[in-house]
Backbone bond lengths (Angstrom), bond angles and torsions (degrees), N, CA, C in turn:
res aa  C-N    CA-C-N  psi(-1)  N-CA   C-N-CA  omega(-1)  CA-C   N-CA-C  phi
1 X - - - 1.466 - - 1.518 110.24 -
2 X 1.337 115.88 135.75 1.465 120.83 179.70 1.527 109.59 -67.54
3 X 1.326 115.63 140.90 1.461 121.30 178.20 1.531 109.77 -69.74
4 X 1.345 118.48 124.67 1.474 119.54 -175.39 1.520 114.22 -76.89
5 X 1.345 118.18 -16.41 1.459 120.07 -174.49 1.530 111.67 -111.71
6 X 1.322 114.89 137.20 1.451 121.31 176.86 1.542 109.89 -77.35
7 X 1.330 116.49 167.90 1.465 119.05 176.75 1.512 111.13 -62.62
8 X 1.329 117.06 -35.59 1.461 119.45 177.48 1.526 111.06 -62.51
9 X 1.331 117.36 -39.66 1.460 120.49 177.79 1.533 111.01 -66.37
10 X 1.322 116.57 -39.16 1.456 119.82 177.71 1.534 110.02 -60.88
11 X 1.329 116.55 -43.77 1.466 120.10 178.30 1.530 111.51 -63.76
12 X 1.331 116.54 -38.60 1.462 119.42 177.13 1.528 110.54 -63.00
13 X 1.337 116.15 -40.76 1.466 120.72 177.66 1.529 110.88 -62.09
14 X 1.331 116.96 -46.23 1.467 120.17 -179.70 1.519 111.67 -62.62
15 X 1.335 115.88 -38.23 1.475 119.47 174.76 1.528 110.52 -64.61
16 X 1.330 116.42 -39.85 1.460 121.21 -177.67 1.524 111.67 -62.67
17 X 1.326 117.28 -40.56 1.466 118.76 -179.34 1.525 111.72 -85.11
18 X 1.332 116.74 -1.52 1.473 123.71 172.85 1.523 113.51 66.58
19 X 1.305 116.40 30.64 1.462 119.16 177.00 1.535 108.49 -72.93
20 X 1.332 118.88 141.32 1.471 120.64 -178.74 1.529 112.59 -55.06
21 X 1.332 116.44 149.05 1.457 122.75 -174.13 1.522 112.65 -60.40
22 X 1.350 117.75 -29.32 1.467 118.15 -177.46 1.517 112.41 -65.97
23 X 1.319 116.84 -14.95 1.465 119.90 178.77 1.525 113.16 -90.74
24 X 1.322 118.38 -8.14 1.470 120.27 -173.42 1.523 112.56 -65.16
25 X 1.298 118.03 -32.32 1.472 120.82 179.98 1.517 110.97 -121.16
26 X 1.316 116.74 26.75 1.465 121.71 -179.20 1.523 110.68 -75.92
27 X 1.332 117.67 152.09 1.470 120.53 176.11 1.531 110.28 -70.01
28 X 1.336 117.98 159.93 1.476 121.84 -175.88 1.536 112.26 -77.02
29 X 1.308 116.43 78.44 1.458 123.04 -177.93 1.518 110.47 -105.24
30 X 1.335 116.82 171.80 1.452 121.16 176.59 1.530 110.37 -64.51
31 X 1.321 117.97 -36.89 1.460 120.63 177.73 1.524 111.03 -59.68
32 X 1.327 116.85 -43.92 1.465 119.77 178.12 1.520 110.21 -64.88
33 X 1.336 117.41 -42.82 1.471 120.03 -179.42 1.519 111.05 -60.73
34 X 1.323 118.00 -43.67 1.466 121.51 178.38 1.519 111.42 -63.11
35 X 1.325 116.30 -42.04 1.462 120.40 -178.55 1.523 111.17 -67.38
36 X 1.314 116.81 -44.36 1.464 121.45 176.66 1.523 110.20 -57.29
37 X 1.329 116.35 -43.63 1.468 122.10 -178.00 1.531 110.82 -57.36
38 X 1.308 116.19 -48.20 1.473 120.73 -179.15 1.515 111.86 -62.71
39 X 1.327 116.95 -47.60 1.456 120.45 -176.57 1.528 112.02 -71.03
40 X 1.339 116.57 -35.12 1.460 119.75 176.77 1.520 111.45 -63.27
41 X 1.338 117.00 -47.41 1.449 120.60 -179.85 1.528 111.61 -58.01
42 X 1.334 116.57 -42.57 1.459 120.40 -175.16 1.527 112.58 -75.54
43 X 1.329 117.14 -28.23 1.472 120.05 -172.58 1.521 113.57 -93.28
44 X 1.326 116.92 -29.50 1.475 120.13 -172.78 1.529 108.36 -116.96
45 X 1.330 117.91 108.66 1.469 119.09 -176.72 1.528 112.52 -70.52
46 X 1.306 113.88 150.52 1.470 119.82 166.79 1.522 106.74 -82.58
47 X 1.319 117.13 122.35 1.478 119.31 178.83 1.519 109.61 -158.25
48 X 1.336 115.35 143.57 1.467 120.02 -178.92 1.530 111.16 -109.46
49 X 1.319 117.17 33.88 1.459 121.82 -174.47 1.526 112.82 -67.40
50 X 1.332 117.91 -21.20 1.469 119.64 177.35 1.519 111.93 -64.07
51 X 1.319 116.95 -22.58 1.458 120.12 177.19 1.529 110.99 -79.42
52 X 1.314 116.82 -32.88 1.468 121.79 -169.63 1.528 112.76 -108.36
53 X 1.321 117.60 -48.09 1.466 122.06 -178.63 1.523 109.67 -102.82
54 X 1.316 115.26 67.86 1.460 122.38 -174.40 1.520 106.99 -159.64
55 X 1.345 119.03 124.94 1.459 120.30 179.71 1.533 113.10 -54.86
56 X 1.333 117.25 -30.20 1.464 121.11 -179.84 1.525 112.32 -88.25
57 X 1.319 117.91 -17.78 1.467 123.09 -176.10 1.523 109.83 47.63
58 X 1.318 115.24 52.60 1.463 121.45 -177.31 1.516 109.15 -148.85
59 X 1.340 116.32 152.75 1.449 123.35 179.94 1.526 109.24 -105.93
60 X 1.326 116.05 126.97 1.463 123.38 -178.56 1.518 108.57 -103.78
61 X 1.340 118.07 119.98 1.465 122.10 -177.36 1.518 113.67 -98.25
62 X 1.331 117.99 8.31 1.467 119.40 176.97 1.521 109.98 -60.01
63 X 1.342 118.84 127.61 1.465 120.75 -175.64 1.535 114.59 -55.01
64 X 1.327 117.53 -37.60 1.466 118.69 179.92 1.524 111.38 -71.22
65 X 1.324 116.32 -36.61 1.472 118.81 174.90 1.524 109.89 -62.19
66 X 1.323 116.71 -43.89 1.468 120.01 -179.94 1.526 111.07 -61.96
67 X 1.320 117.04 -40.50 1.467 120.39 179.25 1.527 110.97 -63.59
68 X 1.318 115.71 -45.19 1.469 119.32 179.58 1.525 110.91 -63.34
69 X 1.319 117.26 -45.12 1.456 121.67 -177.52 1.527 112.35 -63.97
70 X 1.331 115.98 -46.21 1.455 120.26 -171.60 1.525 112.99 -88.87
71 X 1.324 117.30 -36.90 1.477 120.33 -173.43 1.521 112.00 -104.41
72 X 1.326 117.48 -55.07 1.463 121.24 -169.07 1.527 113.30 -70.84
73 X 1.329 116.69 -42.71 1.471 119.76 -171.44 1.524 113.78 -70.05
74 X 1.307 117.66 -21.91 1.473 122.63 175.11 1.523 113.02 52.48
75 X 1.311 115.04 47.36 1.473 119.66 174.94 1.530 110.79 -117.91
76 X 1.335 115.25 20.86 1.454 120.07 176.47 1.505 115.62 75.75
77 X 1.335 116.98 13.00 1.460 119.95 -174.44 1.524 112.46 -77.98
78 X 1.306 114.93 150.37 1.448 123.40 168.62 1.505 107.68 -127.76
79 X 1.316 116.79 -133.81 1.454 120.16 177.68 1.519 109.66 -171.44
80 X 1.321 116.10 179.46 1.456 117.21 175.00 1.515 109.14 -85.69
81 X 1.324 118.05 -172.22 1.467 121.00 -162.82 1.518 113.68 -51.51
82 X 1.339 117.60 -51.45 1.453 118.80 -176.00 1.524 113.43 -67.89
83 X 1.317 117.44 -34.39 1.459 119.84 178.12 1.526 111.22 -62.55
84 X 1.329 115.87 -55.48 1.469 119.27 -177.03 1.523 112.22 -65.71
85 X 1.340 116.67 -42.39 1.454 119.90 -174.62 1.518 112.78 -71.98
86 X 1.317 119.05 -35.58 1.467 120.97 178.27 1.522 110.03 -67.30
87 X 1.332 116.77 -45.94 1.478 119.79 175.02 1.527 109.72 -56.08
88 X 1.321 116.93 -49.14 1.466 122.04 -174.62 1.532 110.83 -65.11
89 X 1.320 117.99 -42.67 1.452 120.21 -179.30 1.526 111.21 -62.47
90 X 1.331 116.87 -40.21 1.474 119.69 176.32 1.517 110.68 -63.62
91 X 1.327 116.96 -38.87 1.461 119.85 178.68 1.520 110.90 -65.89
92 X 1.326 117.60 -41.10 1.467 120.55 177.29 1.527 110.24 -59.97
93 X 1.322 116.28 -44.47 1.477 119.70 179.52 1.527 110.40 -62.43
94 X 1.324 117.15 -41.63 1.464 121.18 -179.62 1.524 111.36 -65.02
95 X 1.327 116.74 -27.80 1.468 121.30 179.07 1.533 112.07 -86.41
96 X 1.310 116.73 3.92 1.460 120.56 173.43 1.512 115.81 101.35
97 X 1.331 118.40 4.10 1.465 120.71 -179.80 1.531 110.70 -79.72
98 X 1.313 115.32 145.62 1.472 123.36 172.83 1.532 106.00 -85.86
99 X 1.317 117.34 101.11 1.455 120.39 -169.14 1.518 111.66 -144.06
100 X 1.332 115.81 150.38 1.465 121.31 172.91 1.519 108.13 -151.66
101 X 1.344 116.79 166.50 1.461 121.36 -178.80 1.523 110.27 -101.51
102 X 1.334 115.22 149.32 1.461 122.28 179.07 1.519 109.86 -132.45
103 X 1.324 115.93 150.79 1.460 121.87 -179.84 1.507 112.24 -82.88
104 X 1.331 115.04 151.12 1.466 121.76 -173.92 1.531 110.29 -131.40
105 X 1.336 115.26 138.09 1.470 121.81 173.46 1.535 107.45 -100.03
106 X 1.318 117.14 111.90 1.465 122.45 -175.87 1.516 110.94 -103.17
107 X 1.323 116.28 130.47 1.459 120.40 178.37 1.534 111.36 -71.57
108 X 1.311 115.77 145.29 1.457 120.60 175.61 1.522 109.81 -76.20
109 X 1.329 116.20 163.76 1.457 121.02 -174.61 1.514 111.39 -119.62
110 X 1.324 113.98 147.41 1.452 121.89 170.70 1.521 106.95 -123.94
111 X 1.337 115.40 117.78 1.453 118.95 -176.89 1.525 112.17 62.21
112 X 1.321 116.70 31.71 1.467 121.77 178.69 1.514 114.37 83.81
113 X 1.352 118.43 -2.11 1.463 122.10 -176.69 1.519 109.76 -108.14
114 X 1.351 118.91 126.27 1.470 120.58 177.93 1.529 110.88 -62.44
115 X 1.330 115.39 131.21 1.471 120.99 -179.48 1.519 109.24 -144.13
116 X 1.336 115.16 161.85 1.452 120.93 171.59 1.515 114.04 77.51
117 X 1.323 114.32 -155.60 1.460 122.42 -172.26 1.535 111.27 -79.43
118 X 1.330 114.78 172.02 1.455 122.84 173.72 1.533 107.55 -100.04
119 X 1.335 118.73 107.53 1.469 120.06 -178.31 1.526 111.78 -75.20
120 X 1.322 115.96 -162.55 1.462 119.91 -176.69 1.515 113.89 -70.55
121 X 1.338 115.89 -177.45 1.457 122.30 -176.11 1.529 110.59 -64.41
122 X 1.325 117.14 120.67 1.461 121.01 177.85 1.530 112.69 -139.15
123 X 1.330 117.72 1.20 1.468 120.25 -175.82 1.530 108.79 -140.26
124 X 1.332 115.60 174.23 1.462 122.30 -172.01 1.519 110.22 -143.94
125 X 1.322 116.52 137.64 1.466 122.09 170.02 1.526 108.04 -132.10
126 X 1.311 115.96 163.56 1.467 121.46 169.87 1.516 108.69 -103.30
127 X 1.324 116.01 147.12 1.454 122.31 171.31 1.527 106.65 -116.76
128 X 1.327 115.07 118.59 1.457 121.84 -173.20 1.524 108.74 -114.76
129 X 1.332 116.05 130.02 1.462 121.72 178.80 1.535 108.55 -103.90
130 X 1.330 116.02 120.05 1.467 121.58 176.93 1.520 108.19 -120.22
131 X 1.320 116.18 106.56 1.456 122.64 178.56 1.521 112.32 52.56
132 X 1.335 115.87 43.07 1.454 121.15 175.86 1.519 115.43 89.32
133 X 1.325 118.11 -6.89 1.462 121.69 176.67 1.535 109.34 -104.24
134 X 1.332 115.52 129.94 1.457 120.12 -177.02 1.528 111.06 -96.60
135 X 1.331 115.11 142.93 1.458 122.13 -179.34 1.526 110.93 -127.34
136 X 1.317 115.65 138.46 1.463 123.95 170.53 1.526 106.41 -83.97
137 X 1.328 117.15 125.78 1.457 122.79 -179.33 1.526 108.22 -125.73
138 X 1.320 115.64 115.70 1.470 121.02 -179.04 1.525 108.74 -133.05
139 X 1.325 116.15 107.53 1.459 121.08 178.22 1.524 111.06 -110.87
140 X 1.347 116.71 17.98 1.464 118.28 -171.14 1.519 113.25 -146.01
141 X 1.345 117.23 37.54 1.461 121.13 178.11 1.525 110.32 -106.45
142 X 1.308 116.16 36.81 1.452 120.14 177.85 1.509 111.77 60.47
143 X 1.326 117.12 -142.56 1.452 121.38 -174.96 1.510 114.69 -73.06
144 X 1.326 118.07 -7.33 1.462 121.44 -178.09 1.522 112.36 -109.98
145 X 1.328 116.07 24.37 1.464 120.51 175.15 1.516 111.70 -60.09
146 X 1.315 115.11 146.24 1.466 119.63 164.20 1.527 106.52 -69.77
147 X 1.314 117.62 131.41 1.467 119.99 -177.32 1.519 112.45 -88.71
148 X 1.330 116.40 14.69 1.461 121.03 176.59 1.517 108.55 -155.74
149 X 1.346 117.58 158.18 1.471 119.65 171.54 1.532 109.05 -66.28
150 X 1.343 116.45 138.92 1.471 120.58 -176.44 1.533 109.11 -114.97
151 X 1.343 118.23 122.57 1.454 119.15 177.38 1.523 110.62 -63.82
152 X 1.329 115.88 146.44 1.464 119.68 178.77 1.519 108.94 -76.63
153 X 1.323 114.49 74.36 1.471 123.42 178.72 1.530 107.00 -127.60
154 X 1.323 118.50 114.55 1.468 119.64 -177.27 1.530 112.44 -61.37
155 X 1.337 115.50 132.02 1.448 121.24 172.21 1.507 116.69 85.40
156 X 1.335 118.10 -4.37 1.461 120.09 179.87 1.528 108.93 -73.91
157 X 1.334 116.34 120.67 1.462 121.96 -174.01 1.528 110.65 -92.63
158 X 1.341 116.20 136.32 1.462 122.84 178.30 1.519 109.19 -124.53
159 X 1.314 116.64 147.19 1.460 121.13 171.78 1.518 109.04 -80.40
160 X 1.331 116.35 137.46 1.454 121.06 176.08 1.533 107.88 -113.35
161 X 1.292 120.77 -141.47 1.462 121.41 179.92 1.521 110.41 -75.33
162 X 1.328 116.81 135.29 1.453 121.31 177.79 1.519 111.50 61.41
163 X 1.338 116.30 -129.38 1.474 121.08 -178.44 1.524 112.51 -91.32
164 X 1.328 117.14 -0.61 1.463 119.06 -177.70 1.514 111.52 -68.95
165 X 1.340 115.40 138.23 1.455 122.36 173.87 1.519 108.76 -119.26
166 X 1.334 116.15 150.58 1.452 122.00 -178.06 1.520 109.09 -135.89
167 X 1.321 115.72 156.11 1.462 120.99 176.97 1.513 109.41 -158.98
168 X 1.309 116.32 165.58 1.461 123.76 171.47 1.525 108.56 -111.08
169 X 1.325 116.12 137.64 1.464 122.08 176.44 1.521 109.20 -126.05
170 X 1.320 116.31 161.94 1.464 122.17 175.95 1.521 108.54 -112.75
171 X 1.331 117.10 122.63 1.462 119.61 -178.87 1.526 108.55 -166.61
172 X 1.315 115.13 175.14 1.450 120.68 171.74 1.518 109.15 -93.55
173 X 1.325 117.17 157.57 1.460 120.79 172.76 1.524 107.50 -99.40
174 X 1.348 118.39 160.20 1.464 121.28 -168.83 1.528 114.99 -55.38
175 X 1.341 118.42 -35.05 1.459 119.33 -173.44 1.535 113.42 -86.05
176 X 1.329 118.24 -3.04 1.465 119.65 177.68 1.525 110.83 -69.34
177 X 1.337 116.34 133.01 1.465 120.87 177.88 1.536 111.76 -101.73
178 X 1.315 117.70 -32.57 1.462 120.88 177.00 1.525 107.83 -91.24
179 X 1.315 116.20 109.20 1.464 120.87 -173.95 1.511 110.33 -119.41
180 X 1.330 113.93 93.83 1.456 121.70 173.24 1.527 106.86 -125.93
181 X 1.319 115.95 169.83 1.457 118.95 178.61 1.529 110.48 -58.58
182 X 1.344 116.14 -35.85 1.470 120.59 -177.42 1.514 112.72 -70.99
183 X 1.348 118.51 -22.60 1.464 119.73 -177.08 1.533 113.05 -94.86
184 X 1.328 117.25 1.87 1.460 118.89 176.21 1.525 110.24 -63.44
185 X 1.326 116.38 147.59 1.451 122.55 179.45 1.523 110.14 -107.40
186 X 1.329 115.28 159.92 1.456 120.56 169.48 1.524 107.85 -82.36
187 X 1.326 117.02 132.51 1.455 121.65 -178.33 1.532 109.29 -122.32
188 X 1.315 115.61 124.41 1.452 122.89 179.15 1.509 108.66 -87.49
189 X 1.357 116.45 118.39 1.447 121.70 -175.03 1.535 111.23 -121.39
190 X 1.324 115.08 159.57 1.471 119.96 179.11 1.527 109.89 -143.70
191 X 1.316 114.86 159.59 1.461 122.07 163.43 1.524 106.91 -147.04
192 X 1.318 116.49 147.56 1.467 120.78 -173.22 1.521 113.34 -93.05
193 X 1.328 116.88 14.73 1.453 122.40 175.94 1.517 109.12 176.99
194 X 1.328 117.72 156.28 1.458 121.06 -175.53 1.526 112.55 -63.43
195 X 1.324 117.87 -24.40 1.456 121.36 -177.75 1.522 112.42 -94.17
196 X 1.336 117.99 9.69 1.454 121.97 -176.88 1.526 110.57 -107.72
197 X 1.341 115.94 161.74 1.458 121.98 179.97 1.530 110.11 -77.05
198 X 1.339 114.84 148.50 1.458 119.97 174.43 1.524 109.68 -74.68
199 X 1.336 116.31 145.23 1.463 121.99 174.51 1.526 107.99 -132.27
200 X 1.320 116.07 159.35 1.466 121.48 -173.33 1.532 111.02 -105.28
201 X 1.330 116.06 128.11 1.465 121.49 175.69 1.533 111.17 -86.48
202 X 1.351 115.31 -55.17 1.468 118.11 -173.27 1.520 111.38 -158.10
203 X 1.350 114.35 170.49 1.469 120.94 -178.77 1.524 109.12 -133.98
204 X 1.343 115.54 146.54 1.458 119.87 178.76 1.531 109.77 -150.28
205 X 1.322 114.53 157.06 1.471 121.67 174.92 1.524 108.47 -112.52
206 X 1.314 116.56 167.59 1.468 120.95 -179.37 1.526 111.36 -88.67
207 X 1.318 116.32 43.37 1.469 122.51 -179.97 1.518 108.97 -102.99
208 X 1.328 117.34 128.45 1.462 120.78 -177.67 1.526 111.48 -70.49
209 X 1.322 115.34 131.73 1.452 122.81 169.47 1.526 107.68 -102.66
210 X 1.329 115.35 134.10 1.467 120.46 -179.03 1.527 110.62 -106.92
211 X 1.318 116.26 177.88 1.463 119.81 -170.97 1.526 112.12 -56.58
212 X 1.327 117.85 -42.98 1.462 119.55 -179.49 1.525 112.21 -64.47
213 X 1.324 116.73 -32.35 1.466 119.49 174.94 1.526 110.78 -63.51
214 X 1.330 115.63 -42.03 1.469 119.11 -178.75 1.522 112.00 -68.73
215 X 1.323 116.89 -29.30 1.458 118.53 176.19 1.530 110.65 -64.30
216 X 1.332 117.12 -37.63 1.461 120.53 177.48 1.532 110.71 -67.02
217 X 1.327 116.93 -47.82 1.465 121.07 179.51 1.528 110.20 -61.53
218 X 1.314 116.41 -43.01 1.468 121.18 -178.81 1.517 112.21 -61.60
219 X 1.313 117.40 -38.87 1.468 120.30 179.76 1.521 110.85 -59.72
220 X 1.325 116.39 -44.96 1.466 119.32 177.30 1.535 111.23 -66.41
221 X 1.320 116.33 -51.71 1.465 120.36 -171.88 1.527 112.73 -63.56
222 X 1.339 117.15 -31.92 1.470 119.67 -173.91 1.519 114.17 -100.79
223 X 1.346 117.81 -8.76 1.469 118.77 -176.50 1.509 114.77 -128.28
224 X 1.324 119.11 -23.62 1.462 120.07 -174.45 1.524 111.85 -73.85
225 X 1.341 117.94 132.29 1.467 120.21 175.78 1.531 112.14 -67.07
226 X 1.335 117.20 -9.67 1.464 120.85 177.28 1.524 111.63 -83.65
227 X 1.330 117.44 -15.09 1.463 120.51 -177.72 1.534 110.09 -92.72
228 X 1.318 116.07 134.96 1.469 120.34 -177.86 1.517 112.62 -61.52
229 X 1.334 117.61 -24.98 1.471 120.33 -178.34 1.529 111.55 -61.14
230 X 1.325 117.14 -31.97 1.464 119.87 -177.93 1.521 112.42 -80.78
231 X 1.329 116.64 -7.27 1.463 121.26 -178.06 1.517 113.76 -114.84
232 X 1.322 116.37 -0.91 1.457 120.41 -173.81 1.526 110.63 -136.21
233 X 1.323 117.64 126.98 1.464 122.11 172.10 1.516 107.29 -88.65
234 X 1.326 116.73 126.16 1.461 119.29 -175.61 1.520 110.88 -140.75
235 X 1.314 115.60 144.48 1.465 122.04 173.26 1.536 106.96 -147.48
236 X 1.334 116.33 137.22 1.462 122.20 179.82 1.524 108.80 -129.29
237 X 1.312 116.40 127.40 1.464 121.42 175.39 1.524 108.01 -119.99
238 X 1.336 116.85 119.30 1.464 120.92 176.75 1.525 109.41 -85.94
239 X 1.340 115.29 145.29 1.454 122.10 -174.81 1.523 109.27 -107.91
240 X 1.341 116.25 134.08 1.470 122.12 -174.05 1.521 110.84 -121.08
241 X 1.344 115.35 143.21 1.464 121.61 173.90 1.530 108.92 -156.54
242 X 1.309 116.88 166.81 1.471 121.06 178.93 1.519 109.61 -81.17
243 X 1.346 116.15 141.74 1.453 120.05 175.21 1.529 109.78 -86.46
244 X 1.336 117.25 -171.52 1.471 121.18 -176.35 1.512 112.94 -62.93
245 X 1.330 116.23 -24.06 1.472 120.89 179.59 1.530 112.56 -93.02
246 X 1.324 116.08 2.51 1.452 120.10 179.24 1.512 114.54 85.78
247 X 1.332 118.12 4.07 1.453 121.20 178.96 1.533 109.49 -90.32
248 X 1.324 115.74 134.95 1.463 120.07 -178.29 1.527 110.28 -68.78
249 X 1.336 114.96 140.50 1.461 119.72 -179.95 1.527 109.45 -144.39
250 X 1.332 115.76 159.91 1.451 121.69 172.83 1.524 107.62 -87.07
251 X 1.348 117.04 125.26 1.455 119.35 -176.81 1.523 113.73 -118.97
252 X 1.334 117.46 -8.68 1.457 119.41 -178.00 1.520 110.80 -170.26
253 X 1.326 115.18 -176.44 1.466 119.98 -178.49 1.521 109.52 -155.91
254 X 1.315 114.00 153.40 1.461 122.13 175.63 1.518 107.08 -122.12
255 X 1.331 117.10 137.32 1.460 120.67 -171.75 1.527 111.66 -132.98
256 X 1.321 116.30 137.45 1.463 122.10 167.10 1.525 106.95 -108.99
257 X 1.332 116.31 124.67 1.460 122.04 174.17 1.518 107.42 -128.22
258 X 1.322 115.38 102.62 1.471 122.83 -174.77 1.517 110.49 58.11
259 X 1.336 119.96 -105.01 1.459 120.30 -176.45 1.525 113.47 -99.48
260 X 1.340 118.03 -4.94 1.463 120.51 -173.52 1.525 111.97 -105.27
261 X 1.331 115.71 133.91 1.457 122.43 170.59 1.518 107.20 -102.18
262 X 1.339 116.96 125.35 1.450 122.40 -177.02 1.528 109.51 -122.48
263 X 1.307 115.60 161.48 1.467 120.39 179.68 1.519 109.82 -143.90
264 X 1.324 115.44 140.83 1.469 122.22 174.31 1.521 107.07 -134.75
265 X 1.314 116.36 116.32 1.465 121.96 -178.13 1.522 111.25 -104.75
266 X 1.330 115.52 29.50 1.458 120.28 178.03 1.501 113.20 107.85
267 X 1.320 117.50 0.55 1.459 122.69 177.96 1.507 110.21 -124.84
268 X 1.321 116.28 -121.86 1.457 121.25 178.87 1.525 110.58 -88.67
269 X 1.333 115.45 153.30 1.451 121.22 176.55 1.521 109.76 -84.73
270 X 1.332 117.15 134.84 1.464 121.12 178.97 1.524 109.76 -132.68
271 X 1.318 116.11 150.76 1.465 122.56 176.01 1.521 107.91 -80.98
272 X 1.339 116.20 126.60 1.460 119.82 -180.00 1.535 112.72 -110.61
273 X 1.346 116.24 -11.80 1.473 117.74 179.57 1.531 108.66 -163.96
274 X 1.319 116.80 145.24 1.458 122.11 175.01 1.525 109.10 -122.11
275 X 1.307 116.23 124.60 1.468 121.87 179.46 1.530 109.25 -83.88
276 X 1.306 116.30 133.62 1.466 120.85 -178.46 1.530 112.69 -98.58
277 X 1.333 116.26 -30.27 1.461 121.00 -176.45 1.526 109.24 -134.38
278 X 1.332 116.12 170.76 1.456 120.54 176.65 1.527 111.37 -63.68
279 X 1.324 116.52 -39.32 1.463 120.33 178.10 1.525 110.31 -64.04
280 X 1.307 115.96 -37.19 1.454 122.04 177.52 1.533 110.32 -62.51
281 X 1.328 116.80 -41.74 1.457 120.95 -179.22 1.527 111.55 -68.40
282 X 1.317 117.13 -39.56 1.468 120.00 176.46 1.519 110.40 -61.14
283 X 1.333 116.78 -41.93 1.460 120.60 177.87 1.523 110.94 -65.81
284 X 1.334 117.38 -37.56 1.464 120.59 179.30 1.524 111.37 -67.60
285 X 1.324 117.61 -35.20 1.458 120.51 176.68 1.525 111.12 -59.75
286 X 1.318 116.14 -39.12 1.462 119.05 178.61 1.527 111.21 -75.41
287 X 1.303 117.50 -42.90 1.471 120.33 -175.53 1.525 112.26 -67.97
288 X 1.322 117.38 -44.73 1.469 120.50 -171.66 1.533 113.45 -98.85
289 X 1.354 117.40 -19.42 1.460 120.01 -173.89 1.530 113.35 -126.51
290 X 1.330 117.49 -1.92 1.463 122.66 -179.35 1.531 111.87 60.13
291 X 1.328 117.06 28.06 1.463 122.26 178.02 1.522 108.36 -100.50
292 X 1.323 115.46 122.15 1.458 120.82 -177.88 1.525 109.70 -114.08
293 X 1.319 115.85 114.16 1.464 121.38 179.17 1.521 110.56 -89.13
294 X 1.323 116.19 149.65 1.453 120.06 172.92 1.528 108.53 -73.82
295 X 1.315 116.45 165.10 1.471 120.06 178.28 1.522 110.49 -60.71
296 X 1.343 116.40 -40.77 1.468 120.33 179.31 1.531 110.67 -62.33
297 X 1.329 116.88 -43.08 1.466 120.46 178.63 1.523 110.59 -64.27
298 X 1.314 117.13 -45.54 1.464 120.99 -178.17 1.525 111.49 -61.57
299 X 1.321 117.27 -38.10 1.462 121.21 -178.34 1.527 112.98 -76.09
300 X 1.319 117.52 -19.22 1.459 120.43 -173.83 1.531 113.50 -73.06
301 X 1.317 117.68 -9.58 1.468 120.91 176.93 1.527 111.49 -76.03
302 X 1.329 116.63 -20.22 1.460 120.60 -176.74 1.522 111.23 -60.87
303 X 1.329 116.15 125.98 1.446 120.55 -179.27 1.510 114.02 83.44
304 X 1.332 118.18 -6.74 1.460 122.00 179.35 1.532 109.61 -82.37
305 X 1.295 117.04 157.20 1.472 121.88 -172.50 1.534 113.56 -61.70
306 X 1.343 116.80 -22.76 1.468 119.04 -177.37 1.530 113.27 -102.44
307 X 1.332 116.24 12.08 1.472 119.74 178.44 1.523 109.77 -65.34
308 X 1.336 116.10 147.40 1.461 121.70 178.12 1.529 111.55 -90.68
309 X 1.324 116.55 -26.85 1.471 119.15 -177.51 1.523 109.74 -152.68
């Protein structure tokens, strides 16, 4: 497949995520992948506003549209999983990484906790091969993103934000009928402390999904009344700072979920603001997330199912 982005666009993207200049022409190493991951998470918010604050109430996955929306327009916009991840995967490929996208089955949540079965494809990750070692790369799973690339090694535990730990396991999911070693899936798991039980977020296989596959998934995720995305306004901004060694890291996150603005700085999540009206929410998006909507976008929520007033 032809690369959709020119070198000039790649440089604009690297400037947009504010990665240091020494990385602009760096070889495709694990160090570069880790650094890109941190800066991408902090610079490009996870948000599904194209479904709600959009006259068309639709998500466009065309790579040039994504570049204009996220990079060129400079209004602080990001996108939901497929928007951010498709842009990012193309950028990784342009920077010399051996990478492709894979489909993910994400469990639904009750009270914020993943429960029950793994439904159909609704999420996206990249699988990156660096000198024969494969890495799971997810920069678009909302507030529960892995804050680093994770090698495809079962059971290897990583620290995430605060006390949260994450790992990948190999297993079958409950609805699988053909159970062989080859049909096991990778399962992304978490626990919020060393003394807590592990729980499962999602499952994926190492099968490449191409653009036409994502168009099918996107149609369901962005338009179906059965999908939570069409019933929930959400925005996530990850917070970045230097650690004791001077290396940039993700240390917290700020979240908008419908009318509530929440914050987690590495401990417990707390509500810091409640939006009363649609105008209030538009102002909160700018104040807390640096997202600036046009007047047309702001007005398009009126009469929509997720309007506040």
